[in-house]
C-alpha positions as CSV (number, residue, x, y, z in Angstrom):
1,M,0.0,-0.2,-0.3
2,Q,2.8,2.3,0.5
3,K,4.7,1.6,-2.6
4,T,1.2,3.0,-4.1
5,Y,1.1,5.1,-2.7
6,K,4.1,7.1,-3.3
7,K,3.9,6.2,-6.8
8,Y,0.9,8.3,-7.6
9,F,2.6,10.5,-5.0
10,A,3.9,13.5,-7.5
11,L,0.2,12.7,-9.8
12,F,-2.3,14.0,-6.8
13,V,0.4,17.2,-5.6
14,L,1.3,18.2,-8.7
15,P,-2.2,19.3,-9.8
16,T,-2.3,21.3,-6.1
17,L,1.5,22.9,-6.9
18,I,1.1,23.7,-10.4
19,A,-2.1,26.7,-8.9
20,F,0.0,27.3,-6.3
21,T,2.8,28.3,-7.9
22,L,0.6,30.2,-11.4
23,F,-1.2,31.7,-8.5
24,F,0.8,32.3,-5.7
25,I,4.9,32.3,-6.4
26,V,4.9,33.9,-9.8
27,P,2.6,36.9,-9.1
28,F,4.8,37.6,-5.6
29,I,7.9,37.5,-7.7
30,M,6.2,39.9,-10.3
31,G,5.1,41.7,-7.5
32,I,8.6,42.1,-5.4
33,V,10.3,42.8,-9.4
34,L,7.8,46.1,-9.4
35,S,8.5,47.1,-6.4
36,F,11.3,48.3,-8.0
37,C,9.8,49.6,-11.2
38,K,8.3,52.8,-12.7
39,F,4.4,51.1,-13.8
40,T,0.6,51.6,-15.1
41,T,0.4,47.6,-16.3
42,V,2.7,44.9,-15.3
43,T,3.6,44.8,-19.7
44,N,4.5,48.9,-19.4
45,A,7.0,48.6,-16.1
46,H,10.1,51.1,-16.5
47,W,13.2,50.1,-14.0
48,V,13.8,53.0,-10.8
49,G,15.5,51.2,-8.6
50,I,15.3,51.8,-4.9
51,A,13.2,55.0,-6.2
52,N,10.1,53.9,-5.0
53,Y,11.2,52.6,-2.2
54,V,13.1,56.0,-0.5
55,K,9.1,57.4,-1.9
56,A,7.9,55.1,0.2
57,F,10.1,55.9,3.5
58,S,9.6,59.7,2.9
59,N,5.7,59.7,2.1
60,K,4.6,60.9,5.5
61,D,1.2,59.4,5.1
62,F,3.4,55.9,5.0
63,M,4.5,56.6,8.1
64,N,1.9,57.8,10.1
65,A,0.1,55.0,8.8
66,L,3.3,52.2,10.6
67,L,2.7,53.7,13.5
68,F,-1.1,53.7,14.3
69,T,-1.1,49.9,12.8
70,V,1.9,49.3,15.5
71,K,0.3,51.0,18.2
72,F,-3.6,49.4,17.4
73,T,-1.9,45.9,16.8
74,V,-0.3,46.9,20.6
75,V,-4.0,47.3,21.8
76,S,-6.0,44.6,20.3
77,V,-3.7,41.7,20.2
78,I,-3.6,42.0,24.5
79,T,-7.1,43.2,25.0
80,I,-8.1,39.6,22.7
81,N,-5.8,37.4,23.5
82,V,-6.6,38.4,27.9
83,I,-10.7,39.1,27.8
84,S,-10.2,35.7,25.3
85,F,-8.8,33.8,26.7
86,A,-10.8,34.7,30.2
87,L,-13.8,33.4,28.5
88,A,-12.3,30.3,27.5
89,Y,-11.5,29.5,31.7
90,G,-15.1,30.4,33.0
91,L,-16.9,28.5,29.8
92,T,-14.9,25.7,30.9
93,R,-15.6,25.4,35.0
94,G,-18.4,23.4,34.1
95,L,-21.7,26.5,33.7
96,K,-24.8,25.5,33.1
97,G,-25.9,27.2,28.7
98,T,-21.7,26.9,28.5
99,N,-22.7,25.9,24.5
100,I,-24.9,28.7,24.0
101,F,-22.5,31.6,25.6
102,R,-19.8,30.1,23.0
103,T,-21.6,29.8,20.4
104,I,-23.5,33.8,20.6
105,F,-19.7,34.5,21.8
106,F,-18.3,33.1,17.9
107,M,-21.4,34.4,16.5
108,P,-19.4,38.0,15.2
109,N,-17.0,36.7,13.4
110,L,-19.3,35.3,10.7
111,I,-20.0,38.6,9.8
112,G,-17.7,40.2,6.6
113,G,-15.4,43.1,8.0
114,I,-16.9,46.0,5.6
115,V,-20.8,45.1,7.6
116,L,-19.4,45.0,10.9
117,G,-17.3,48.1,9.8
118,Y,-20.5,50.2,9.4
119,I,-22.4,48.7,11.8
120,W,-20.2,49.6,14.0
121,Q,-20.3,53.8,12.8
122,L,-23.7,53.5,13.2
123,L,-23.3,52.1,16.8
124,I,-20.0,54.5,17.3
125,N,-21.9,57.7,15.8
126,G,-24.8,57.6,17.2
127,V,-22.7,57.4,20.7
128,L,-21.4,60.1,19.6
129,A,-24.3,62.1,18.5
130,H,-25.3,63.0,21.6
131,F,-21.6,65.5,21.9
132,N,-22.6,66.7,18.5
133,V,-19.2,64.1,17.4
134,T,-18.7,61.5,14.6
135,I,-15.9,59.2,14.5
136,T,-14.1,60.8,12.0
137,A,-13.8,64.3,14.8
138,D,-10.9,63.0,16.5
139,P,-8.4,60.4,15.6
140,K,-8.5,59.4,19.6
141,Y,-12.4,58.3,18.1
142,G,-11.4,56.3,15.3
143,F,-8.6,54.2,17.4
144,W,-10.9,53.0,20.7
145,G,-13.7,52.5,17.7
146,M,-11.3,49.9,15.9
147,V,-10.5,48.0,19.1
148,I,-13.4,47.9,20.0
149,L,-14.8,46.7,16.2
150,T,-12.0,44.0,16.0
151,N,-12.8,42.9,20.2
152,W,-15.5,41.7,19.1
153,Q,-14.6,40.2,16.4
154,L,-12.3,38.7,17.4
155,I,-12.4,37.3,21.0
156,G,-15.0,34.6,19.9
157,Y,-12.3,33.3,17.1
158,M,-9.7,33.0,19.8
159,M,-12.0,31.9,22.8
160,I,-12.3,28.6,21.0
161,I,-9.4,27.7,20.6
162,Y,-7.9,28.9,24.2
163,I,-11.3,25.5,25.4
164,A,-9.7,23.5,23.2
165,G,-6.9,24.4,25.0
166,I,-7.8,24.2,28.2
167,Q,-10.0,21.2,27.9
168,N,-6.3,18.9,26.7
169,I,-4.6,20.1,29.6
170,P,-5.3,16.2,32.1
171,T,-7.4,16.3,34.8
172,E,-4.7,14.6,36.6
173,L,-2.3,17.6,36.7
174,I,-4.9,20.3,37.7
175,E,-6.5,16.9,40.3
176,A,-2.5,16.8,41.4
177,A,-2.3,19.9,42.3
178,E,-5.4,20.5,44.2
179,I,-4.2,17.2,46.0
180,D,-0.5,19.0,46.6
181,G,-2.8,22.4,48.2
182,A,-2.7,24.8,45.2
183,N,-5.3,26.8,45.1
184,K,-7.3,28.4,41.7
185,F,-4.6,31.2,40.9
186,Q,-1.4,28.8,41.2
187,T,-2.8,26.3,39.2
188,L,-3.9,28.8,36.7
189,Y,-0.7,30.2,36.9
190,K,2.0,27.2,37.4
191,I,-0.9,24.8,35.3
192,I,-3.2,25.7,33.1
193,I,-1.5,28.1,31.7
194,P,1.4,26.8,30.7
195,M,0.0,24.3,29.0
196,T,-2.2,26.3,27.0
197,M,0.6,27.7,25.6
198,P,0.6,25.4,21.8
199,S,-2.8,27.5,22.1
200,V,-1.7,31.2,22.8
201,T,0.9,30.7,20.2
202,I,-1.9,29.9,17.9
203,C,-3.8,33.4,19.0
204,L,-1.1,35.3,19.1
205,F,-0.1,34.5,15.9
206,L,-3.8,34.8,14.4
207,T,-4.5,38.6,16.2
208,L,-1.3,40.2,14.8
209,T,-1.5,38.9,11.4
210,N,-5.3,39.6,11.6
211,C,-4.6,43.1,13.3
212,F,-1.2,44.4,10.8
213,K,-3.7,43.9,7.7
214,L,-6.9,44.5,9.5
215,F,-8.4,46.6,5.4
216,D,-12.3,46.2,5.4
217,Q,-12.8,47.3,8.6
218,N,-10.8,50.5,8.2
219,L,-12.7,51.0,5.4
220,A,-16.0,50.8,6.2
221,L,-14.9,52.1,9.9
222,T,-13.4,55.4,9.1
223,A,-11.6,55.6,5.5
224,G,-8.9,56.6,6.8
225,G,-10.3,60.1,8.1
226,P,-9.9,62.2,9.6
227,A,-7.3,63.4,7.6
228,K,-5.7,60.0,7.0
229,K,-4.9,59.9,10.9
230,T,-7.1,57.0,10.9
231,A,-5.6,54.9,8.1
232,M,-3.9,51.5,8.8
233,L,-0.6,50.0,6.4
234,A,-3.8,47.8,4.6
235,Y,-5.5,51.4,3.7
236,D,-2.4,53.4,2.9
237,I,-1.1,50.3,0.5
238,Y,-4.0,50.9,-1.6
239,T,-5.0,54.7,-1.4
240,T,-1.0,55.1,-2.9
241,F,-2.2,52.5,-5.0
242,Y,-5.4,53.1,-6.7
243,N,-5.8,57.2,-6.3
244,R,-2.3,58.2,-7.1
245,N,-1.4,58.4,-10.3
246,G,1.9,57.3,-11.4
247,W,2.6,55.7,-7.8
248,E,1.5,52.4,-8.5
249,G,5.3,51.4,-8.0
250,V,5.2,53.1,-4.9
251,G,2.0,51.4,-4.0
252,Q,3.8,48.7,-4.6
253,A,7.0,49.1,-2.3
254,K,4.8,50.2,0.0
255,A,3.5,46.6,0.0
256,V,6.4,43.7,0.3
257,I,7.5,46.9,3.4
258,F,4.1,45.4,4.5
259,F,5.0,41.9,3.9
260,I,8.6,41.9,5.2
261,I,7.4,43.9,8.6
262,V,4.7,41.4,9.5
263,A,6.4,37.9,8.2
264,A,9.8,39.4,9.9
265,I,6.9,39.9,13.6
266,S,4.9,36.9,13.0
267,L,8.1,34.5,13.0
268,T,9.9,36.2,15.8
269,Q,6.7,36.1,17.6
270,L,6.3,32.0,17.2
271,Y,10.2,31.2,17.9
272,F,9.9,32.9,21.4
273,T,5.8,31.5,22.9
274,R,6.8,28.0,21.3
275,R,10.1,27.8,23.7
276,K,7.7,28.6,26.3
277,E,5.4,24.8,24.9
278,V,5.7,22.1,26.9
279,E,4.2,18.6,26.3
280,N,1.2,17.2,27.7
Protein backbone atom coordinates (compact mmCIF):
# COMPACT_ATOMS: atom_id res chain seq x y z
CA MET A 1 0.00 0.00 0.00
CA GLN A 2 2.82 2.41 0.86
CA LYS A 3 4.47 1.73 -2.49
CA THR A 4 1.20 2.57 -4.26
CA TYR A 5 0.97 5.88 -2.37
CA LYS A 6 4.54 6.78 -3.26
CA LYS A 7 3.93 5.84 -6.90
CA TYR A 8 0.99 8.23 -7.31
CA PHE A 9 2.15 10.90 -4.83
CA ALA A 10 3.54 13.21 -7.51
CA LEU A 11 0.40 12.82 -9.62
CA PHE A 12 -1.88 13.98 -6.80
CA VAL A 13 0.43 16.79 -5.66
CA LEU A 14 1.04 18.18 -9.16
CA PRO A 15 -2.31 20.02 -9.67
CA THR A 16 -2.03 21.77 -6.30
CA LEU A 17 1.64 22.61 -6.92
CA ILE A 18 0.86 24.08 -10.34
CA ALA A 19 -2.01 26.17 -8.93
CA PHE A 20 0.15 27.37 -6.01
CA THR A 21 2.96 28.34 -8.39
CA LEU A 22 0.71 30.15 -10.89
CA PHE A 23 -1.49 32.01 -8.41
CA PHE A 24 0.93 32.66 -5.54
CA ILE A 25 4.64 32.22 -6.33
CA VAL A 26 4.59 33.91 -9.76
CA PRO A 27 2.48 36.95 -8.68
CA PHE A 28 4.59 37.27 -5.52
CA ILE A 29 7.84 37.41 -7.52
CA MET A 30 6.27 39.79 -10.05
CA GLY A 31 5.17 42.03 -7.19
CA ILE A 32 8.71 42.23 -5.82
CA VAL A 33 10.12 43.03 -9.28
CA LEU A 34 7.45 45.70 -9.92
CA SER A 35 8.30 47.37 -6.61
CA PHE A 36 11.54 48.46 -8.31
CA CYS A 37 9.72 49.78 -11.37
CA LYS A 38 7.56 52.72 -12.44
CA PHE A 39 4.51 51.24 -14.14
CA THR A 40 0.84 51.58 -14.97
CA THR A 41 0.40 47.97 -16.13
CA VAL A 42 2.61 44.90 -15.74
CA THR A 43 3.56 45.14 -19.44
CA ASN A 44 4.53 48.82 -19.19
CA ALA A 45 7.17 48.82 -16.46
CA HIS A 46 10.42 50.81 -16.34
CA TRP A 47 13.21 50.02 -13.86
CA VAL A 48 13.82 52.82 -11.33
CA GLY A 49 15.82 50.93 -8.69
CA ILE A 50 15.14 51.82 -5.07
CA ALA A 51 13.42 55.13 -5.90
CA ASN A 52 10.02 53.71 -4.96
CA TYR A 53 11.32 52.61 -1.56
CA VAL A 54 12.85 56.04 -0.95
CA LYS A 55 9.50 57.65 -1.75
CA ALA A 56 7.69 55.17 0.49
CA PHE A 57 9.85 55.85 3.54
CA SER A 58 9.78 59.61 2.95
CA ASN A 59 6.01 59.58 2.62
CA LYS A 60 4.46 61.07 5.77
CA ASP A 61 1.17 59.24 5.31
CA PHE A 62 2.94 55.86 5.20
CA MET A 63 4.90 56.52 8.38
CA ASN A 64 1.76 57.74 10.17
CA ALA A 65 -0.08 54.61 9.04
CA LEU A 66 2.77 52.42 10.28
CA LEU A 67 2.77 54.08 13.71
CA PHE A 68 -1.04 53.93 13.95
CA THR A 69 -1.04 50.23 12.94
CA VAL A 70 1.63 49.34 15.51
CA LYS A 71 -0.25 51.09 18.34
CA PHE A 72 -3.54 49.53 17.28
CA THR A 73 -1.99 46.04 17.02
CA VAL A 74 -0.34 46.21 20.45
CA VAL A 75 -3.56 47.27 22.19
CA SER A 76 -5.79 44.87 20.24
CA VAL A 77 -3.54 41.80 20.63
CA ILE A 78 -3.36 42.27 24.39
CA THR A 79 -7.09 42.94 24.91
CA ILE A 80 -8.29 40.20 22.55
CA ASN A 81 -6.11 37.49 24.07
CA VAL A 82 -6.70 38.48 27.70
CA ILE A 83 -10.49 38.68 27.32
CA SER A 84 -10.78 35.56 25.15
CA PHE A 85 -8.66 33.52 27.58
CA ALA A 86 -10.73 34.77 30.53
CA LEU A 87 -13.94 33.78 28.72
CA ALA A 88 -12.50 30.38 27.78
CA TYR A 89 -11.44 29.76 31.37
CA GLY A 90 -14.89 30.72 32.65
CA LEU A 91 -16.71 28.58 30.09
CA THR A 92 -14.70 25.47 31.00
CA ARG A 93 -15.73 25.61 34.67
CA GLY A 94 -18.83 23.49 34.06
CA LEU A 95 -21.35 26.34 34.08
CA LYS A 96 -24.89 25.85 32.74
CA GLY A 97 -25.57 27.15 29.23
CA THR A 98 -21.90 26.98 28.24
CA ASN A 99 -22.61 25.87 24.66
CA ILE A 100 -25.07 28.72 24.13
CA PHE A 101 -22.52 31.28 25.32
CA ARG A 102 -19.82 29.78 23.08
CA THR A 103 -22.10 30.12 20.07
CA ILE A 104 -23.07 33.70 20.92
CA PHE A 105 -19.46 34.81 21.44
CA PHE A 106 -18.32 33.12 18.21
CA MET A 107 -21.07 34.54 15.94
CA PRO A 108 -19.46 37.99 15.30
CA ASN A 109 -16.56 36.22 13.59
CA LEU A 110 -18.96 35.03 10.89
CA ILE A 111 -19.85 38.59 9.83
CA GLY A 112 -17.83 40.19 7.02
CA GLY A 113 -15.43 43.04 7.78
CA ILE A 114 -17.22 45.63 5.61
CA VAL A 115 -20.57 44.86 7.24
CA LEU A 116 -19.03 45.01 10.72
CA GLY A 117 -17.40 48.34 9.90
CA TYR A 118 -20.66 49.98 8.86
CA ILE A 119 -22.58 48.45 11.79
CA TRP A 120 -20.11 49.81 14.32
CA GLN A 121 -19.91 53.14 12.52
CA LEU A 122 -23.67 53.54 13.05
CA LEU A 123 -23.44 52.45 16.69
CA ILE A 124 -20.47 54.66 17.59
CA ASN A 125 -21.81 57.69 15.70
CA GLY A 126 -25.12 57.16 17.48
CA VAL A 127 -23.35 57.49 20.84
CA LEU A 128 -21.11 60.37 19.73
CA ALA A 129 -24.12 62.25 18.34
CA HIS A 130 -25.01 63.13 21.92
CA PHE A 131 -21.77 65.15 21.99
CA ASN A 132 -22.30 66.64 18.50
CA VAL A 133 -19.29 64.81 16.97
CA THR A 134 -18.70 61.82 14.72
CA ILE A 135 -16.10 59.05 14.71
CA THR A 136 -13.98 60.99 12.22
CA ALA A 137 -13.97 64.17 14.32
CA ASP A 138 -10.91 63.05 16.28
CA PRO A 139 -8.34 60.28 15.60
CA LYS A 140 -8.77 58.89 19.11
CA TYR A 141 -12.42 58.06 18.36
CA GLY A 142 -11.37 56.14 15.26
CA PHE A 143 -8.60 54.37 17.14
CA TRP A 144 -10.78 53.11 19.96
CA GLY A 145 -13.59 52.37 17.55
CA MET A 146 -11.23 50.09 15.61
CA VAL A 147 -10.08 48.42 18.82
CA ILE A 148 -13.67 47.76 19.97
CA LEU A 149 -14.71 46.45 16.55
CA THR A 150 -11.71 44.10 16.27
CA ASN A 151 -12.18 42.82 19.81
CA TRP A 152 -15.86 42.15 19.16
CA GLN A 153 -15.04 40.24 15.98
CA LEU A 154 -12.06 38.15 17.11
CA ILE A 155 -12.62 37.41 20.80
CA GLY A 156 -15.07 34.58 20.11
CA TYR A 157 -12.75 32.91 17.60
CA MET A 158 -9.75 33.05 19.94
CA MET A 159 -11.96 31.88 22.81
CA ILE A 160 -12.76 28.63 20.94
CA ILE A 161 -9.05 27.95 20.44
CA TYR A 162 -8.30 28.60 24.12
CA ILE A 163 -11.20 26.34 25.16
CA ALA A 164 -9.73 23.52 23.05
CA GLY A 165 -6.34 24.06 24.72
CA ILE A 166 -7.76 24.09 28.24
CA GLN A 167 -9.86 20.99 27.62
CA ASN A 168 -6.76 19.21 26.34
CA ILE A 169 -5.01 19.53 29.73
CA PRO A 170 -4.93 16.12 31.50
CA THR A 171 -7.29 16.19 34.48
CA GLU A 172 -4.65 14.29 36.47
CA LEU A 173 -2.46 17.39 36.55
CA ILE A 174 -5.25 19.57 37.95
CA GLU A 175 -6.19 16.94 40.52
CA ALA A 176 -2.56 16.48 41.58
CA ALA A 177 -2.18 20.26 42.03
CA GLU A 178 -5.33 20.38 44.17
CA ILE A 179 -4.11 17.47 46.31
CA ASP A 180 -0.81 19.30 46.82
CA GLY A 181 -2.74 22.28 48.16
CA ALA A 182 -2.59 24.62 45.15
CA ASN A 183 -5.36 27.23 45.05
CA LYS A 184 -7.16 28.33 41.86
CA PHE A 185 -4.72 31.13 41.07
CA GLN A 186 -1.68 28.88 41.54
CA THR A 187 -3.30 26.21 39.36
CA LEU A 188 -4.02 28.83 36.70
CA TYR A 189 -0.51 30.28 36.56
CA LYS A 190 1.48 27.08 37.19
CA ILE A 191 -0.60 24.51 35.30
CA ILE A 192 -3.25 25.89 32.97
CA ILE A 193 -1.38 28.77 31.29
CA PRO A 194 1.85 26.79 30.66
CA MET A 195 -0.13 23.83 29.32
CA THR A 196 -2.14 26.06 26.95
CA MET A 197 0.95 27.68 25.39
CA PRO A 198 0.29 25.95 22.01
CA SER A 199 -3.07 27.72 21.96
CA VAL A 200 -1.39 30.97 23.02
CA THR A 201 1.05 30.59 20.12
CA ILE A 202 -1.78 30.13 17.63
CA CYS A 203 -3.92 32.95 19.02
CA LEU A 204 -1.04 35.43 19.19
CA PHE A 205 -0.09 34.60 15.61
CA LEU A 206 -3.66 35.00 14.34
CA THR A 207 -4.33 38.24 16.21
CA LEU A 208 -0.97 39.75 15.22
CA THR A 209 -1.40 39.01 11.53
CA ASN A 210 -5.11 39.91 11.44
CA CYS A 211 -4.57 43.22 13.21
CA PHE A 212 -1.65 44.22 10.99
CA LYS A 213 -3.52 43.24 7.80
CA LEU A 214 -6.81 44.88 8.77
CA PHE A 215 -8.37 46.61 5.76
CA ASP A 216 -12.13 46.08 5.34
CA GLN A 217 -13.00 47.34 8.80
CA ASN A 218 -10.72 50.36 8.45
CA LEU A 219 -12.27 51.24 5.10
CA ALA A 220 -15.85 50.96 6.35
CA LEU A 221 -15.43 52.47 9.82
CA THR A 222 -13.31 55.59 9.23
CA ALA A 223 -11.85 55.40 5.68
CA GLY A 224 -8.69 56.83 7.22
CA GLY A 225 -10.39 60.00 8.49
CA PRO A 226 -9.81 62.56 9.70
CA ALA A 227 -7.08 63.52 7.19
CA LYS A 228 -5.69 59.95 6.97
CA LYS A 229 -4.82 59.97 10.68
CA THR A 230 -6.62 56.65 11.26
CA ALA A 231 -5.40 54.99 8.04
CA MET A 232 -3.76 51.62 8.65
CA LEU A 233 -0.97 50.17 6.51
CA ALA A 234 -3.20 48.07 4.25
CA TYR A 235 -5.53 51.02 3.62
CA ASP A 236 -2.61 53.38 2.96
CA ILE A 237 -1.17 50.93 0.41
CA TYR A 238 -4.60 50.70 -1.27
CA THR A 239 -5.00 54.49 -1.54
CA THR A 240 -1.43 54.93 -2.77
CA PHE A 241 -1.82 52.33 -5.50
CA TYR A 242 -5.30 53.22 -6.75
CA ASN A 243 -5.81 56.89 -5.86
CA ARG A 244 -2.46 58.46 -6.81
CA ASN A 245 -1.61 58.55 -10.49
CA GLY A 246 1.96 57.42 -11.19
CA TRP A 247 2.45 56.02 -7.69
CA GLU A 248 1.67 52.38 -8.51
CA GLY A 249 5.32 51.43 -8.02
CA VAL A 250 5.43 53.20 -4.67
CA GLY A 251 2.29 51.37 -3.60
CA GLN A 252 3.91 48.09 -4.61
CA ALA A 253 7.06 48.99 -2.66
CA LYS A 254 4.92 49.73 0.40
CA ALA A 255 3.27 46.32 0.00
CA VAL A 256 6.67 44.59 -0.02
CA ILE A 257 7.73 46.52 3.10
CA PHE A 258 4.41 45.59 4.69
CA PHE A 259 5.01 41.90 3.95
CA ILE A 260 8.52 42.00 5.43
CA ILE A 261 7.29 43.71 8.63
CA VAL A 262 4.41 41.27 9.17
CA ALA A 263 6.56 38.21 8.35
CA ALA A 264 9.40 39.33 10.65
CA ILE A 265 7.12 40.08 13.61
CA SER A 266 5.06 36.89 13.15
CA LEU A 267 8.09 34.61 12.85
CA THR A 268 9.71 36.24 15.89
CA GLN A 269 6.52 35.73 17.90
CA LEU A 270 6.30 32.07 16.81
CA TYR A 271 9.94 31.46 17.77
CA PHE A 272 9.60 32.86 21.30
CA THR A 273 6.18 31.43 22.16
CA ARG A 274 7.06 27.95 20.87
CA ARG A 275 10.02 27.89 23.25
CA LYS A 276 7.54 28.26 26.12
CA GLU A 277 5.44 25.30 25.05
CA VAL A 278 5.47 22.15 27.17
CA GLU A 279 4.38 18.64 26.24
CA ASN A 280 1.25 17.15 27.79
